[in-house]
Structures are given as C-alpha cells and as structure tokens.
N, C-alpha and C positions, 0 to 999 in steps of 0.2 A: 929407535924413537919411541919406545914404550908401545902402547897400543895405538898411537896416533898414526892412522893411515895416510900413506902417500896420496891415495885416491881422494881422501878428504880434502887434503891441502891443495890438490890439483883442481878439484871441482870448486872449492871456495875461490881460488885464484881466477879460474875461468869465469865464474859468476861475476866476480868483481871486475874483471877486464871488460866483460860484455856490458856492464853497467857504466864503464868508465870511471870506476871508483877504486882501482887497485890501490890498496895502502902500501906504503914503503915499509920495508922491515926496519924496525927500530934499531938505533945504534946500540951496539952490545953493552956499552958503558951507561946507557941511559936507565935510570930506575923506572919500574913499572909504575904507571899512574894507579890510582886507587881502583878505578873501573877495571884496568887490566889485572891487577892483583886479585880482585874478586873473580874474574874469569878464570884465571890460572889456578886459583886455589879451588874453585869449584871442579874443574877438571881432575886436578890431582886427588881431591877427596873421592872422586869416582873412578879412580884407578889409571889415569893418565899419568905416565912417568915423565914428566917435563922438568927434568933436572937442570938441563943446559939452557942458557939464555937464548941460543939460537932456536931450540926447540920451542921454547915459550913464545918467541917472536913469530915464528912460523904459525903456531896455533892462534895467537892474537890476530895475526893477518887473516886467517880463515874466519874467526869469530866476527872480525870487522866487516868482511866481505858478506857474511850472512846478515849482519845488521843492514848493509847497504842494499842487499837484495830484499829484505823485508820492507825497508822504507820505500823501495821502488815497486812495491806492490806484489812481490813474489810471495806466496804463501809458504808456510812451514811444510805443508804436505808436498808442494812442488819442489822445494829444496831436498827433501828427504827421497821422494819417489824417483827422482831423475838420476840417481846414482847407479853406476853399472855394477857395483860390488856385491849386490845381494843384500841378505838380511844383516849380516855383520856390519857392512857399511852403512846401512840405514840406521842401525842402533847407535853407531858412532856419530852419525850425522845429527841425530836427536839430541845426543848428549852435548855436542858443540852448540846446538841451538838452544838448549836449555841453559847451558852455561852463559852463552851470550845475552840471553834475555832475562837472566836472574837479576833479582833487585840489586841495584848498585853496579851492575856489570856493564858491558860494552855498549848495549842497545838502550841503556838507561839513560 
C-alpha cells in the first residue's frame, strides 16, 4: 500500500466511527470528485503510492474522517498526538491532514 500505514487507516476509521460519521468506501467504478482528486494528487506528490482505486478510496475515507473530526472540534494536534505508532505515524498523519485541508481538497 505504499507508505500508507494501516495504523493511519484504522485510526481515521475509529475517529469517524466515534463521531458517527464513517464514510462508505466509494464504488470502484465511480470517478473521483474534484476534491478527492486534489487530495489523492497531494498525497501522490508527497510520496504516497496510491495507484489502485481501493487504496485511493481507503485514503479518501481517512481524509474524510479527519475532516469530520476537525468539524467536530478535534484539533490537528489531537489527531496527530493520539497515534500509537511514534514519529513515523505522526508524520504520516500530518501529511494526510495537510492533504485533506489543502485548498480545493476534502475539507474545503
């Protein structure tokens, strides 16, 4: 799955589930929305190897969960610091947050 961490995916899903906002995985035949494309392109430009549609969908779900958490009042610092995986996991979480909050992306 490239650099995309399973811990990141699980953490995003847990946050979304705790907020009651778990997005569904997009249908594999469905084209990415412009916001989703900005998100995926940002991640790819920063080294994430999201070549398969299911990988992109999983990453998008994590990004949407981050957006839901932010909208519910969870700070970026809380999202990053509560990860169990150490510095590497935190760096990856920051990348996903940056991608989700980039202009024209998921949280926009």
